[in-house]
N, CA, C, O and the ligand as a Tripos MOL2 file, in Angstrom:
@<TRIPOS>MOLECULE
protein
  245   243    62     0     0
PROTEIN
NO_CHARGES

@<TRIPOS>ATOM
      1 N           0.8390   -1.1930    0.0000 N.3       1 MET1
      2 CA          0.0000    0.0000    0.0000 C.3       1 MET1
      3 C           0.8780    1.2490    0.0000 C.2       1 MET1
      4 O           1.7450    1.4040    0.8590 O.2       1 MET1
      5 N           0.6500    2.1340   -0.9640 N.am      2 ARG2
      6 CA          1.4460    3.3460   -1.0490 C.3       2 ARG2
      7 C           0.8250    4.4540   -0.2200 C.2       2 ARG2
      8 O          -0.3850    4.6770   -0.2390 O.2       2 ARG2
      9 N           1.6920    5.1380    0.5060 N.am      3 LYS3
     10 CA          1.2320    6.2820    1.2800 C.3       3 LYS3
     11 C           1.2520    7.5200    0.4020 C.2       3 LYS3
     12 O           2.0660    7.6270   -0.5150 O.2       3 LYS3
     13 N           0.3760    8.4320    0.6810 N.am      4 ILE4
     14 CA          0.3420    9.6970   -0.0470 C.3       4 ILE4
     15 C           0.4850   10.8460    0.9380 C.2       4 ILE4
     16 O          -0.1670   10.8650    1.9820 O.2       4 ILE4
     17 N           1.3230   11.7820    0.6070 N.am      5 CYS5
     18 CA          1.5480   12.9270    1.4790 C.3       5 CYS5
     19 C           0.2810   13.7750    1.5950 C.2       5 CYS5
     20 O          -0.2940   14.1590    0.5770 O.2       5 CYS5
     21 N          -0.1610   14.0710    2.8160 N.am      6 PRO6
     22 CA         -1.3590   14.8900    3.0090 C.3       6 PRO6
     23 C          -1.1200   16.3510    2.6390 C.2       6 PRO6
     24 O          -2.0670   17.1160    2.4580 O.2       6 PRO6
     25 N           0.1430   16.7270    2.5290 N.am      7 HIS7
     26 CA          0.4760   18.1250    2.2550 C.3       7 HIS7
     27 C           0.5710   18.4110    0.7600 C.2       7 HIS7
     28 O          -0.0860   19.3220    0.2570 O.2       7 HIS7
     29 N           1.3940   17.6300    0.0430 N.am      8 CYS8
     30 CA          1.6150   17.9070   -1.3830 C.3       8 CYS8
     31 C           1.0880   16.7950   -2.2760 C.2       8 CYS8
     32 O           1.2300   16.8650   -3.4970 O.2       8 CYS8
     33 N           0.4840   15.7750   -1.6890 N.am      9 LYS9
     34 CA         -0.0580   14.6260   -2.4180 C.3       9 LYS9
     35 C           1.0270   13.8130   -3.1250 C.2       9 LYS9
     36 O           0.7430   13.0180   -4.0210 O.2       9 LYS9
     37 N           2.2650   14.0270   -2.7070 N.am     10 GLY10
     38 CA          3.3650   13.2800   -3.3120 C.3      10 GLY10
     39 C           3.3670   11.8310   -2.8510 C.2      10 GLY10
     40 O           2.8250   11.4890   -1.8000 O.2      10 GLY10
     41 N           3.9920   10.9880   -3.6700 N.am     11 LYS11
     42 CA          4.0610    9.5680   -3.3180 C.3      11 LYS11
     43 C           5.4770    9.1290   -2.9790 C.2      11 LYS11
     44 O           5.7580    7.9410   -2.8190 O.2      11 LYS11
     45 N           6.3470   10.0990   -2.8740 N.am     12 ASN12
     46 CA          7.7380    9.8030   -2.5430 C.3      12 ASN12
     47 C           7.8920    9.8260   -1.0260 C.2      12 ASN12
     48 O           8.4250   10.7760   -0.4520 O.2      12 ASN12
     49 N           7.4160    8.7690   -0.3960 N.am     13 ILE13
     50 CA          7.2950    8.7340    1.0570 C.3      13 ILE13
     51 C           8.3460    7.8260    1.6940 C.2      13 ILE13
     52 O           8.5700    6.7030    1.2410 O.2      13 ILE13
     53 N           8.9770    8.3220    2.7350 N.am     14 ALA14
     54 CA          9.9400    7.5050    3.4740 C.3      14 ALA14
     55 C           9.3100    7.0450    4.7830 C.2      14 ALA14
     56 O           8.5650    7.7850    5.4250 O.2      14 ALA14
     57 N           9.6160    5.8420    5.1560 N.am     15 ARG15
     58 CA          9.1510    5.3020    6.4270 C.3      15 ARG15
     59 C          10.0920    5.8020    7.5190 C.2      15 ARG15
     60 O          11.3110    5.6900    7.3870 O.2      15 ARG15
     61 N           9.5410    6.3450    8.5830 N.am     16 LEU16
     62 CA         10.3890    6.7810    9.6870 C.3      16 LEU16
     63 C          10.6470    5.6050   10.6140 C.2      16 LEU16
     64 O           9.7260    4.8850   10.9990 O.2      16 LEU16
     65 N          11.8990    5.4250   10.9610 N.am     17 VAL17
     66 CA         12.2650    4.3040   11.8220 C.3      17 VAL17
     67 C          12.7240    4.8480   13.1650 C.2      17 VAL17
     68 O          13.7330    5.5460   13.2580 O.2      17 VAL17
     69 N          11.9780    4.5200   14.1850 N.am     18 TRP18
     70 CA         12.2840    5.0130   15.5310 C.3      18 TRP18
     71 C          13.0520    3.9700   16.3150 C.2      18 TRP18
     72 O          12.9340    2.7690   16.0750 O.2      18 TRP18
     73 N          13.8320    4.4520   17.2440 N.am     19 GLY19
     74 CA         14.5870    3.5290   18.0830 C.3      19 GLY19
     75 C          15.8710    3.0860   17.4220 C.2      19 GLY19
     76 O          16.2760    3.6290   16.3940 O.2      19 GLY19
     77 N          16.4940    2.1170   18.0040 N.am     20 LEU20
     78 CA         17.7820    1.6360   17.5410 C.3      20 LEU20
     79 C          17.5980    0.5940   16.4400 C.2      20 LEU20
     80 O          16.9870   -0.4520   16.6620 O.2      20 LEU20
     81 N          18.1310    0.8860   15.2500 N.am     21 PRO21
     82 CA         17.9760   -0.0910   14.1640 C.3      21 PRO21
     83 C          18.9130   -1.2800   14.3420 C.2      21 PRO21
     84 O          19.9960   -1.1390   14.9110 O.2      21 PRO21
     85 N          18.5110   -2.4200   13.8710 N.am     22 THR22
     86 CA         19.3620   -3.6020   13.9260 C.3      22 THR22
     87 C          20.3480   -3.5710   12.7640 C.2      22 THR22
     88 O          20.1530   -2.8350   11.7970 O.2      22 THR22
     89 N          21.4060   -4.3710   12.8600 N.am     23 CYS23
     90 CA         22.3950   -4.4500   11.7860 C.3      23 CYS23
     91 C          21.7310   -4.8810   10.4870 C.2      23 CYS23
     92 O          22.0380   -4.3690    9.4110 O.2      23 CYS23
     93 N          20.8320   -5.8170   10.6110 N.am     24 LYS24
     94 CA         20.1420   -6.3350    9.4350 C.3      24 LYS24
     95 C          19.3450   -5.2310    8.7550 C.2      24 LYS24
     96 O          19.3000   -5.1310    7.5290 O.2      24 LYS24
     97 N          18.7280   -4.4190    9.5760 N.am     25 PHE25
     98 CA         17.9510   -3.3210    9.0200 C.3      25 PHE25
     99 C          18.8560   -2.3190    8.3060 C.2      25 PHE25
    100 O          18.5060   -1.8120    7.2410 O.2      25 PHE25
    101 N          20.0040   -2.0380    8.8860 N.am     26 LEU26
    102 CA         20.9290   -1.0920    8.2770 C.3      26 LEU26
    103 C          21.4310   -1.6000    6.9340 C.2      26 LEU26
    104 O          21.5860   -0.8250    5.9900 O.2      26 LEU26
    105 N          21.6850   -2.9040    6.8490 N.am     27 GLU27
    106 CA         22.0780   -3.5060    5.5730 C.3      27 GLU27
    107 C          20.9890   -3.3130    4.5350 C.2      27 GLU27
    108 O          21.2390   -2.9620    3.3820 O.2      27 GLU27
    109 N          19.7820   -3.5550    4.9880 N.am     28 GLU28
    110 CA         18.6150   -3.4240    4.1070 C.3      28 GLU28
    111 C          18.5040   -1.9960    3.5830 C.2      28 GLU28
    112 O          18.2330   -1.7710    2.4030 O.2      28 GLU28
    113 N          18.7180   -1.0380    4.4780 N.am     29 MET29
    114 CA         18.6230    0.3730    4.1380 C.3      29 MET29
    115 C          19.6720    0.8120    3.1260 C.2      29 MET29
    116 O          19.4440    1.7200    2.3280 O.2      29 MET29
    117 N          20.8290    0.1500    3.1730 N.am     30 ASP30
    118 CA         21.9430    0.5190    2.3090 C.3      30 ASP30
    119 C          21.7480    0.0670    0.8700 C.2      30 ASP30
    120 O          22.4110    0.5600   -0.0420 O.2      30 ASP30
    121 N          20.8490   -0.8590    0.6790 N.am     31 LYS31
    122 CA         20.6200   -1.3670   -0.6700 C.3      31 LYS31
    123 C          20.0870   -0.2720   -1.5780 C.2      31 LYS31
    124 O          19.3100    0.5910   -1.1700 O.2      31 LYS31
    125 N          20.5330   -0.3430   -2.8260 N.am     32 GLU32
    126 CA         20.1780    0.6890   -3.7990 C.3      32 GLU32
    127 C          18.6570    0.8580   -3.9380 C.2      32 GLU32
    128 O          18.1490    1.9760   -4.0190 O.2      32 GLU32
    129 N          17.9470   -0.2700   -3.9630 N.am     33 GLU33
    130 CA         16.4970   -0.1910   -4.1910 C.3      33 GLU33
    131 C          15.7410    0.3680   -2.9940 C.2      33 GLU33
    132 O          14.5640    0.7080   -3.1090 O.2      33 GLU33
    133 N          16.4000    0.4650   -1.8530 N.am     34 ASN34
    134 CA         15.7270    0.9840   -0.6660 C.3      34 ASN34
    135 C          16.1200    2.4150   -0.3420 C.2      34 ASN34
    136 O          15.6980    2.9580    0.6790 O.2      34 ASN34
    137 N          16.9160    3.0240   -1.1910 N.am     35 LYS35
    138 CA         17.3470    4.4000   -0.9480 C.3      35 LYS35
    139 C          16.1470    5.3430   -0.9210 C.2      35 LYS35
    140 O          15.3130    5.3230   -1.8260 O.2      35 LYS35
    141 N          16.0670    6.1640    0.1200 N.am     36 GLY36
    142 CA         14.9900    7.1330    0.2110 C.3      36 GLY36
    143 C          13.7140    6.5770    0.8200 C.2      36 GLY36
    144 O          12.7410    7.3050    1.0150 O.2      36 GLY36
    145 N          13.7240    5.2860    1.1180 N.am     37 LYS37
    146 CA         12.5050    4.6880    1.6560 C.3      37 LYS37
    147 C          12.4280    4.7950    3.1690 C.2      37 LYS37
    148 O          11.3480    4.7320    3.7580 O.2      37 LYS37
    149 N          13.5880    4.9590    3.7880 N.am     38 TYR38
    150 CA         13.6050    4.9760    5.2480 C.3      38 TYR38
    151 C          14.3710    6.1780    5.7550 C.2      38 TYR38
    152 O          15.3220    6.6420    5.1260 O.2      38 TYR38
    153 N          13.9470    6.6680    6.8890 N.am     39 GLN39
    154 CA         14.7070    7.7030    7.5780 C.3      39 GLN39
    155 C          14.8480    7.2870    9.0270 C.2      39 GLN39
    156 O          13.8720    6.9330    9.6890 O.2      39 GLN39
    157 N          16.0630    7.3360    9.5010 N.am     40 LEU40
    158 CA         16.2960    6.9630   10.8900 C.3      40 LEU40
    159 C          16.0170    8.1390   11.8100 C.2      40 LEU40
    160 O          16.4060    9.2710   11.5230 O.2      40 LEU40
    161 N          15.3520    7.8680   12.8980 N.am     41 ARG41
    162 CA         15.0990    8.8690   13.9120 C.3      41 ARG41
    163 C          15.7190    8.4130   15.2160 C.2      41 ARG41
    164 O          16.2640    7.3130   15.3060 O.2      41 ARG41
    165 N          15.6320    9.2610   16.2190 N.am     42 GLY42
    166 CA         16.3080    8.9730   17.4750 C.3      42 GLY42
    167 C          15.6640    7.8710   18.2900 C.2      42 GLY42
    168 O          14.6980    7.2350   17.8660 O.2      42 GLY42
    169 N          16.2170    7.6660   19.4530 N.am     43 CYS43
    170 CA         15.7240    6.6100   20.3350 C.3      43 CYS43
    171 C          14.5740    7.0950   21.2060 C.2      43 CYS43
    172 O          13.9200    6.2990   21.8790 O.2      43 CYS43
    173 N          14.3290    8.3990   21.1920 N.am     44 CYS44
    174 CA         13.2800    8.9320   22.0430 C.3      44 CYS44
    175 C          11.9290    8.7520   21.3700 C.2      44 CYS44
    176 O          11.5660    9.5130   20.4740 O.2      44 CYS44
    177 N          11.2050    7.7660   21.7950 N.am     45 VAL45
    178 CA          9.9240    7.4520   21.1710 C.3      45 VAL45
    179 C           8.7920    7.9520   22.0520 C.2      45 VAL45
    180 O           8.7040    7.5970   23.2270 O.2      45 VAL45
    181 N           7.9360    8.7710   21.4830 N.am     46 SER46
    182 CA          6.7560    9.2110   22.2180 C.3      46 SER46
    183 C           5.5240    8.5930   21.5700 C.2      46 SER46
    184 O           5.6260    7.8840   20.5680 O.2      46 SER46
    185 N           4.3720    8.8650   22.1450 N.am     47 SER47
    186 CA          3.1700    8.1590   21.6920 C.3      47 SER47
    187 C           2.6290    8.6820   20.3750 C.2      47 SER47
    188 O           1.8690    7.9890   19.6990 O.2      47 SER47
    189 N           3.0120    9.9040   19.9980 N.am     48 ASN48
    190 CA          2.4430   10.4310   18.7580 C.3      48 ASN48
    191 C           3.5150   10.8240   17.7420 C.2      48 ASN48
    192 O           3.4370   11.8830   17.1200 O.2      48 ASN48
    193 N           4.5060    9.9640   17.5830 N.am     49 ASP49
    194 CA          5.5100   10.2110   16.5670 C.3      49 ASP49
    195 C           4.9370    9.9010   15.1910 C.2      49 ASP49
    196 O           4.1460    8.9710   15.0370 O.2      49 ASP49
    197 N           5.3340   10.6780   14.1980 N.am     50 PRO50
    198 CA          4.8630   10.3690   12.8430 C.3      50 PRO50
    199 C           5.4960    9.0740   12.3300 C.2      50 PRO50
    200 O           6.6030    8.7210   12.7370 O.2      50 PRO50
    201 N           4.8100    8.3790   11.4560 N.am     51 ASP51
    202 CA          5.3120    7.1270   10.8980 C.3      51 ASP51
    203 C           5.9800    7.3270    9.5470 C.2      51 ASP51
    204 O           6.8060    6.5190    9.1230 O.2      51 ASP51
    205 N           5.6130    8.4170    8.8740 N.am     52 TYR52
    206 CA          6.1080    8.6160    7.5230 C.3      52 TYR52
    207 C           6.5760   10.0410    7.3260 C.2      52 TYR52
    208 O           6.1510   10.9590    8.0280 O.2      52 TYR52
    209 N           7.4600   10.2070    6.3550 N.am     53 CYS53
    210 CA          7.9720   11.5220    6.0240 C.3      53 CYS53
    211 C           7.9590   11.6720    4.5030 C.2      53 CYS53
    212 O           8.3680   10.7580    3.7860 O.2      53 CYS53
    213 N           7.4980   12.8070    4.0150 N.am     54 CYS54
    214 CA          7.4550   13.0430    2.5820 C.3      54 CYS54
    215 C           8.8360   13.5090    2.1100 C.2      54 CYS54
    216 O           9.3930   14.4650    2.6510 O.2      54 CYS54
    217 N           9.3850   12.8210    1.0900 N.am     55 ASN55
    218 CA         10.6900   13.2170    0.5780 C.3      55 ASN55
    219 C          10.6220   14.4730   -0.2750 C.2      55 ASN55
    220 O          11.6440   15.1080   -0.5370 O.2      55 ASN55
    221 N           9.4440   14.8250   -0.6980 N.am     56 ASP56
    222 CA          9.2880   15.9940   -1.5720 C.3      56 ASP56
    223 C           9.1890   17.2850   -0.7900 C.2      56 ASP56
    224 O           9.8780   18.2550   -1.1050 O.2      56 ASP56
    225 N           8.3240   17.3130    0.2490 N.am     57 CYS57
    226 CA          8.1140   18.5680    0.9710 C.3      57 CYS57
    227 C           8.5520   18.5010    2.4260 C.2      57 CYS57
    228 O           8.5770   19.5250    3.1100 O.2      57 CYS57
    229 N           8.9020   17.2950    2.9170 N.am     58 GLY58
    230 CA          9.3860   17.1770    4.2790 C.3      58 GLY58
    231 C           8.2960   17.0210    5.3190 C.2      58 GLY58
    232 O           8.5790   16.9440    6.5140 O.2      58 GLY58
    233 N           7.0490   16.9730    4.8700 N.am     59 GLU59
    234 CA          5.9280   16.7880    5.7940 C.3      59 GLU59
    235 C           6.0340   15.4460    6.5070 C.2      59 GLU59
    236 O           6.3260   14.4250    5.8850 O.2      59 GLU59
    237 N           5.7970   15.4550    7.8060 N.am     60 GLU60
    238 CA          5.7690   14.2050    8.5660 C.3      60 GLU60
    239 C           4.3600   13.9250    9.0190 C.2      60 GLU60
    240 O           3.6450   14.8280    9.4530 O.2      60 GLU60
    241 N           3.9620   12.6800    8.9210 N.am     61 PHE61
    242 CA          2.5740   12.3610    9.2560 C.3      61 PHE61
    243 C           2.4220   10.9280    9.7140 C.2      61 PHE61
    244 O           1.3140   10.4970   10.0350 O.2      61 PHE61
    245 ZN          4.7590   16.1990    0.6140 Zn       62 ZN62
@<TRIPOS>BOND
     1     1     2 1
     2     2     3 1
     3     3     4 2
     4     3     5 am
     5     5     6 1
     6     6     7 1
     7     7     8 2
     8     7     9 am
     9     9    10 1
    10    10    11 1
    11    11    12 2
    12    11    13 am
    13    13    14 1
    14    14    15 1
    15    15    16 2
    16    15    17 am
    17    17    18 1
    18    18    19 1
    19    19    20 2
    20    19    21 am
    21    21    22 1
    22    22    23 1
    23    23    24 2
    24    23    25 am
    25    25    26 1
    26    26    27 1
    27    27    28 2
    28    27    29 am
    29    29    30 1
    30    30    31 1
    31    31    32 2
    32    31    33 am
    33    33    34 1
    34    34    35 1
    35    35    36 2
    36    35    37 am
    37    37    38 1
    38    38    39 1
    39    39    40 2
    40    39    41 am
    41    41    42 1
    42    42    43 1
    43    43    44 2
    44    43    45 am
    45    45    46 1
    46    46    47 1
    47    47    48 2
    48    47    49 am
    49    49    50 1
    50    50    51 1
    51    51    52 2
    52    51    53 am
    53    53    54 1
    54    54    55 1
    55    55    56 2
    56    55    57 am
    57    57    58 1
    58    58    59 1
    59    59    60 2
    60    59    61 am
    61    61    62 1
    62    62    63 1
    63    63    64 2
    64    63    65 am
    65    65    66 1
    66    66    67 1
    67    67    68 2
    68    67    69 am
    69    69    70 1
    70    70    71 1
    71    71    72 2
    72    71    73 am
    73    73    74 1
    74    74    75 1
    75    75    76 2
    76    75    77 am
    77    77    78 1
    78    78    79 1
    79    79    80 2
    80    79    81 am
    81    81    82 1
    82    82    83 1
    83    83    84 2
    84    83    85 am
    85    85    86 1
    86    86    87 1
    87    87    88 2
    88    87    89 am
    89    89    90 1
    90    90    91 1
    91    91    92 2
    92    91    93 am
    93    93    94 1
    94    94    95 1
    95    95    96 2
    96    95    97 am
    97    97    98 1
    98    98    99 1
    99    99   100 2
   100    99   101 am
   101   101   102 1
   102   102   103 1
   103   103   104 2
   104   103   105 am
   105   105   106 1
   106   106   107 1
   107   107   108 2
   108   107   109 am
   109   109   110 1
   110   110   111 1
   111   111   112 2
   112   111   113 am
   113   113   114 1
   114   114   115 1
   115   115   116 2
   116   115   117 am
   117   117   118 1
   118   118   119 1
   119   119   120 2
   120   119   121 am
   121   121   122 1
   122   122   123 1
   123   123   124 2
   124   123   125 am
   125   125   126 1
   126   126   127 1
   127   127   128 2
   128   127   129 am
   129   129   130 1
   130   130   131 1
   131   131   132 2
   132   131   133 am
   133   133   134 1
   134   134   135 1
   135   135   136 2
   136   135   137 am
   137   137   138 1
   138   138   139 1
   139   139   140 2
   140   139   141 am
   141   141   142 1
   142   142   143 1
   143   143   144 2
   144   143   145 am
   145   145   146 1
   146   146   147 1
   147   147   148 2
   148   147   149 am
   149   149   150 1
   150   150   151 1
   151   151   152 2
   152   151   153 am
   153   153   154 1
   154   154   155 1
   155   155   156 2
   156   155   157 am
   157   157   158 1
   158   158   159 1
   159   159   160 2
   160   159   161 am
   161   161   162 1
   162   162   163 1
   163   163   164 2
   164   163   165 am
   165   165   166 1
   166   166   167 1
   167   167   168 2
   168   167   169 am
   169   169   170 1
   170   170   171 1
   171   171   172 2
   172   171   173 am
   173   173   174 1
   174   174   175 1
   175   175   176 2
   176   175   177 am
   177   177   178 1
   178   178   179 1
   179   179   180 2
   180   179   181 am
   181   181   182 1
   182   182   183 1
   183   183   184 2
   184   183   185 am
   185   185   186 1
   186   186   187 1
   187   187   188 2
   188   187   189 am
   189   189   190 1
   190   190   191 1
   191   191   192 2
   192   191   193 am
   193   193   194 1
   194   194   195 1
   195   195   196 2
   196   195   197 am
   197   197   198 1
   198   198   199 1
   199   199   200 2
   200   199   201 am
   201   201   202 1
   202   202   203 1
   203   203   204 2
   204   203   205 am
   205   205   206 1
   206   206   207 1
   207   207   208 2
   208   207   209 am
   209   209   210 1
   210   210   211 1
   211   211   212 2
   212   211   213 am
   213   213   214 1
   214   214   215 1
   215   215   216 2
   216   215   217 am
   217   217   218 1
   218   218   219 1
   219   219   220 2
   220   219   221 am
   221   221   222 1
   222   222   223 1
   223   223   224 2
   224   223   225 am
   225   225   226 1
   226   226   227 1
   227   227   228 2
   228   227   229 am
   229   229   230 1
   230   230   231 1
   231   231   232 2
   232   231   233 am
   233   233   234 1
   234   234   235 1
   235   235   236 2
   236   235   237 am
   237   237   238 1
   238   238   239 1
   239   239   240 2
   240   239   241 am
   241   241   242 1
   242   242   243 1
   243   243   244 2
@<TRIPOS>SUBSTRUCTURE
     1 MET1         2 RESIDUE 1 A MET
     2 ARG2         6 RESIDUE 1 A ARG
     3 LYS3        10 RESIDUE 1 A LYS
     4 ILE4        14 RESIDUE 1 A ILE
     5 CYS5        18 RESIDUE 1 A CYS
     6 PRO6        22 RESIDUE 1 A PRO
     7 HIS7        26 RESIDUE 1 A HIS
     8 CYS8        30 RESIDUE 1 A CYS
     9 LYS9        34 RESIDUE 1 A LYS
    10 GLY10       38 RESIDUE 1 A GLY
    11 LYS11       42 RESIDUE 1 A LYS
    12 ASN12       46 RESIDUE 1 A ASN
    13 ILE13       50 RESIDUE 1 A ILE
    14 ALA14       54 RESIDUE 1 A ALA
    15 ARG15       58 RESIDUE 1 A ARG
    16 LEU16       62 RESIDUE 1 A LEU
    17 VAL17       66 RESIDUE 1 A VAL
    18 TRP18       70 RESIDUE 1 A TRP
    19 GLY19       74 RESIDUE 1 A GLY
    20 LEU20       78 RESIDUE 1 A LEU
    21 PRO21       82 RESIDUE 1 A PRO
    22 THR22       86 RESIDUE 1 A THR
    23 CYS23       90 RESIDUE 1 A CYS
    24 LYS24       94 RESIDUE 1 A LYS
    25 PHE25       98 RESIDUE 1 A PHE
    26 LEU26      102 RESIDUE 1 A LEU
    27 GLU27      106 RESIDUE 1 A GLU
    28 GLU28      110 RESIDUE 1 A GLU
    29 MET29      114 RESIDUE 1 A MET
    30 ASP30      118 RESIDUE 1 A ASP
    31 LYS31      122 RESIDUE 1 A LYS
    32 GLU32      126 RESIDUE 1 A GLU
    33 GLU33      130 RESIDUE 1 A GLU
    34 ASN34      134 RESIDUE 1 A ASN
    35 LYS35      138 RESIDUE 1 A LYS
    36 GLY36      142 RESIDUE 1 A GLY
    37 LYS37      146 RESIDUE 1 A LYS
    38 TYR38      150 RESIDUE 1 A TYR
    39 GLN39      154 RESIDUE 1 A GLN
    40 LEU40      158 RESIDUE 1 A LEU
    41 ARG41      162 RESIDUE 1 A ARG
    42 GLY42      166 RESIDUE 1 A GLY
    43 CYS43      170 RESIDUE 1 A CYS
    44 CYS44      174 RESIDUE 1 A CYS
    45 VAL45      178 RESIDUE 1 A VAL
    46 SER46      182 RESIDUE 1 A SER
    47 SER47      186 RESIDUE 1 A SER
    48 ASN48      190 RESIDUE 1 A ASN
    49 ASP49      194 RESIDUE 1 A ASP
    50 PRO50      198 RESIDUE 1 A PRO
    51 ASP51      202 RESIDUE 1 A ASP
    52 TYR52      206 RESIDUE 1 A TYR
    53 CYS53      210 RESIDUE 1 A CYS
    54 CYS54      214 RESIDUE 1 A CYS
    55 ASN55      218 RESIDUE 1 A ASN
    56 ASP56      222 RESIDUE 1 A ASP
    57 CYS57      226 RESIDUE 1 A CYS
    58 GLY58      230 RESIDUE 1 A GLY
    59 GLU59      234 RESIDUE 1 A GLU
    60 GLU60      238 RESIDUE 1 A GLU
    61 PHE61      242 RESIDUE 1 A PHE
    62 ZN62       245 GROUP 0 **** ****
């Protein structure tokens, strides 16, 4: 299922990854086909963190 940015309606959406990523995940992220799909965030997780980030306009949702 493709996410759509609520701000610019773009489909170039990155998944935000909260917390400490595993080595396996980092390998996955480094792959060419996964470039731009993920963004790493800090370890501070709150209850209403956004799950996705738009690569076009930077909107988080
Ligand atoms: Zn956008």
